[in-house]
Backbone bond lengths (Angstrom), bond angles and torsions (degrees), N, CA, C in turn:
res aa  C-N    CA-C-N  psi(-1)  N-CA   C-N-CA  omega(-1)  CA-C   N-CA-C  phi
1 R - - - 1.414 - - 1.536 108.50 -
2 V 1.287 109.73 150.46 1.484 121.07 177.92 1.515 108.67 -115.17
3 F 1.287 120.71 125.34 1.456 123.26 173.29 1.493 109.40 -108.20
4 T 1.334 116.35 139.86 1.384 123.78 174.44 1.470 111.23 -112.95
5 L 1.223 121.34 118.58 1.486 125.82 -179.06 1.500 110.79 -112.52
6 P 1.333 115.83 138.06 1.404 119.95 -179.79 1.636 111.80 -66.29
7 A 1.236 117.42 146.41 1.495 119.99 175.79 1.530 106.75 -74.53
8 T 1.312 113.01 152.38 1.406 122.38 -179.80 1.598 110.77 -103.83
9 S 1.306 115.07 127.41 1.568 114.86 177.25 1.543 109.44 -75.51
10 V 1.335 109.01 132.01 1.440 119.80 174.06 1.503 112.97 -109.98
11 S 1.260 119.07 106.97 1.492 121.64 -177.35 1.548 110.25 -71.56
12 I 1.320 113.62 129.58 1.519 122.81 179.28 1.503 104.80 -116.60
13 A 1.413 116.54 104.66 1.475 117.78 -176.58 1.533 106.92 -85.96
14 L 1.384 111.66 128.19 1.443 113.10 177.69 1.514 110.65 -108.01
15 V 1.280 119.82 123.80 1.462 127.61 173.46 1.422 112.26 -113.82
16 G 1.339 123.08 126.16 1.359 121.69 177.43 1.548 108.32 159.13
17 T 1.372 113.88 -166.48 1.470 120.27 -171.00 1.578 109.71 -128.82
18 I 1.291 114.58 137.60 1.421 121.54 170.70 1.497 106.02 -108.15
19 Y 1.358 114.17 123.20 1.425 122.16 -177.13 1.566 107.62 -103.98
20 V 1.401 111.10 123.60 1.511 115.40 -175.06 1.586 107.27 -126.46
21 D 1.283 115.55 157.13 1.457 120.42 -179.72 1.567 105.27 -83.66
22 A 1.317 121.48 154.78 1.370 127.71 -174.28 1.543 110.24 -62.96
23 V 1.239 116.78 -34.65 1.498 119.77 -176.82 1.563 114.02 -64.82
24 H 1.267 111.81 -28.27 1.469 116.09 -174.25 1.627 108.64 -116.40
25 A 1.244 115.55 16.43 1.513 120.02 -173.52 1.592 108.85 -68.56
26 G 1.212 119.94 -22.30 1.469 121.95 176.38 1.473 116.62 -75.81
27 L 1.359 119.81 -26.54 1.375 121.41 -172.57 1.579 110.58 -118.01
28 A 1.314 119.75 -38.23 1.496 124.69 -173.21 1.457 112.76 -52.96
29 P 1.365 119.43 -51.39 1.519 114.01 -175.73 1.479 110.12 -61.18
30 A 1.217 124.87 -40.98 1.478 126.94 -176.19 1.519 108.02 -65.07
31 A 1.346 117.84 -45.97 1.427 124.35 175.52 1.485 110.56 -52.25
32 A 1.392 117.08 -48.31 1.404 118.29 -174.35 1.566 111.03 -69.95
33 L 1.235 118.25 -30.26 1.469 119.37 178.53 1.610 107.28 -76.31
34 A 1.240 121.05 -32.02 1.442 124.26 177.04 1.593 106.87 -66.72
35 N 1.373 118.85 -40.01 1.446 122.33 179.51 1.555 103.85 -61.39
36 L 1.211 118.63 -46.27 1.485 125.74 -174.11 1.576 106.92 -59.21
37 A 1.320 116.10 -46.48 1.378 120.87 -176.86 1.555 110.16 -69.63
38 A 1.280 119.23 -33.76 1.466 120.36 171.31 1.493 115.83 -66.79
39 L 1.258 110.93 -36.04 1.551 114.41 174.69 1.454 110.32 -60.92
40 G 1.372 116.94 -39.78 1.429 119.40 -176.28 1.575 108.54 -71.29
41 A 1.189 115.24 -43.36 1.530 122.56 -179.62 1.567 112.77 -61.79
42 E 1.394 113.57 -38.21 1.427 118.34 -174.91 1.535 113.83 -86.53
43 H 1.274 117.98 -14.47 1.468 127.01 -174.49 1.605 106.80 -63.34
44 D 1.313 110.15 138.46 1.520 117.46 173.06 1.542 106.58 -69.68
45 I 1.379 111.82 158.12 1.401 119.37 177.71 1.549 109.33 -69.92
46 G 1.269 120.50 137.05 1.452 122.52 -178.91 1.517 113.08 74.23
47 G 1.391 111.43 179.38 1.466 117.92 -179.29 1.553 111.12 86.12
48 F 1.340 109.21 -147.49 1.522 117.52 -176.28 1.511 108.75 -123.78
49 V 1.268 113.06 152.07 1.482 119.66 164.09 1.612 105.26 -108.83
50 Y 1.245 114.74 109.59 1.469 117.86 -169.63 1.651 110.18 -74.11
51 L 1.193 116.79 140.29 1.502 118.99 -179.23 1.524 111.30 -56.06
52 S 1.324 116.31 -33.16 1.492 122.18 177.16 1.468 111.55 -63.93
53 E 1.371 116.66 -33.08 1.497 117.37 177.34 1.489 110.77 -69.51
54 I 1.347 116.47 -41.72 1.429 119.28 179.80 1.517 110.39 -61.25
55 I 1.344 116.67 -52.06 1.523 120.64 179.54 1.461 107.43 -58.92
56 G 1.286 125.06 -44.33 1.417 129.39 -178.82 1.533 111.16 -57.48
57 A 1.323 115.35 -47.06 1.509 118.33 -178.81 1.523 115.72 -65.03
58 L 1.388 110.04 -29.25 1.486 116.39 178.46 1.533 115.90 -80.64
59 T 1.369 113.90 -23.54 1.379 118.42 -177.36 1.463 117.06 -101.72
60 I 1.314 119.57 3.15 1.460 125.82 178.41 1.580 113.71 -64.53
61 P 1.360 116.65 -45.43 1.452 114.86 -172.46 1.557 114.26 -64.96
62 T 1.308 114.77 146.47 1.425 123.60 -179.56 1.583 102.52 -58.46
63 G 1.368 114.57 139.67 1.432 119.36 175.50 1.538 112.23 95.78
64 V 1.324 118.06 -25.64 1.489 112.37 173.58 1.522 111.39 -78.86
65 R 1.310 108.04 119.51 1.560 116.75 -177.11 1.505 112.75 -78.65
66 R 1.383 117.35 -46.38 1.390 118.17 178.14 1.492 105.60 -160.93
67 V 1.445 116.79 169.91 1.470 123.46 174.67 1.529 103.68 -130.68
68 V 1.260 115.08 133.82 1.562 123.23 177.99 1.489 102.84 -119.76
69 L 1.393 120.79 114.13 1.380 122.03 174.17 1.543 110.70 -111.24
70 S 1.326 116.69 137.07 1.430 119.36 170.60 1.557 108.78 -100.46
71 S 1.270 116.89 -13.30 1.549 120.52 168.65 1.503 110.86 -155.00
72 P 1.316 117.51 133.97 1.409 125.84 5.38 1.483 113.93 -81.37
73 T 1.260 119.24 163.38 1.360 128.20 -177.31 1.562 114.94 -105.76
74 T 1.322 114.35 -14.86 1.378 126.33 178.15 1.503 113.01 -136.89
75 D 1.341 115.51 173.54 1.520 120.57 179.09 1.573 103.41 -64.48
76 A 1.317 110.63 150.55 1.467 119.77 177.74 1.573 115.17 -94.74
77 N 1.293 117.46 121.26 1.446 121.02 -175.91 1.554 108.34 -85.53
78 L 1.331 118.68 120.90 1.424 121.47 179.73 1.507 110.92 -93.64
79 G 1.339 119.39 -1.33 1.470 120.89 -172.12 1.576 109.70 65.61
80 D 1.371 110.68 -157.09 1.385 115.91 -176.55 1.569 113.48 -85.57
81 D 1.281 115.75 -26.31 1.474 116.44 -174.64 1.498 115.81 -126.59
82 G 1.400 118.77 18.14 1.382 122.18 -175.63 1.595 115.76 -88.65
83 V 1.239 114.54 148.52 1.451 122.80 169.99 1.468 108.49 -117.25
84 P 1.306 121.33 145.30 1.437 122.03 -177.34 1.489 109.53 -85.86
85 V 1.405 113.07 139.83 1.490 123.77 171.77 1.505 103.42 -129.13
86 F 1.302 115.33 118.50 1.436 120.42 179.56 1.556 115.67 -89.07
87 D 1.240 109.88 126.24 1.523 120.40 179.43 1.549 106.81 -95.58
88 V 1.270 119.64 101.41 1.499 121.90 -173.04 1.540 111.78 -101.22
89 T 1.328 117.90 14.45 1.410 120.91 -177.39 1.589 111.33 -64.24
90 G 1.316 113.42 -24.18 1.486 116.29 179.25 1.455 119.00 -93.13
91 L 1.390 113.10 11.73 1.583 118.03 178.84 1.548 105.35 -96.23
92 S 1.304 111.89 143.89 1.442 118.89 173.40 1.549 106.87 -126.88
93 V 1.310 112.99 163.59 1.529 117.74 -179.65 1.503 105.93 -124.52
94 V 1.380 115.66 133.47 1.441 125.30 177.24 1.552 101.92 -116.15
95 V 1.365 109.39 126.84 1.522 119.67 174.37 1.524 106.24 -92.44
96 E 1.392 112.71 124.20 1.503 117.95 178.19 1.501 109.50 -105.19
97 S 1.261 120.15 144.85 1.525 118.73 174.70 1.487 112.58 -70.09
98 T 1.313 113.79 150.86 1.394 118.26 -170.09 1.590 109.94 -86.08
C-alpha cells in the first residue's frame, strides 16, 4: 500500500528590519519578499529551513544593504511533513540615504 498524507504548514514568523538604499527603495523590499516566497514554495517537505537561507533570500535584491532579524534566531525545524509558510508581518523596511 501507498499512503499519501498532506503536508503540514509550519509558520515561521520573521521579526526584524530590511535596510535598503534610497535608489532601490521602490523595488527592493518587494523583491526580497518575493524571494522569500519562492524559498518557501521550492523547499522540500520536511527537514529544516536554515536561517542563512532566509537571510540570503532577503538580501539578494539589488539595493538591500543588510537584514537584521531578531526572530527566528535558529534554523526552523519542519519535522517530517512540514512546509514553510513565512509570516512577514513583523518585518519593517528602513530606507537609508545613498
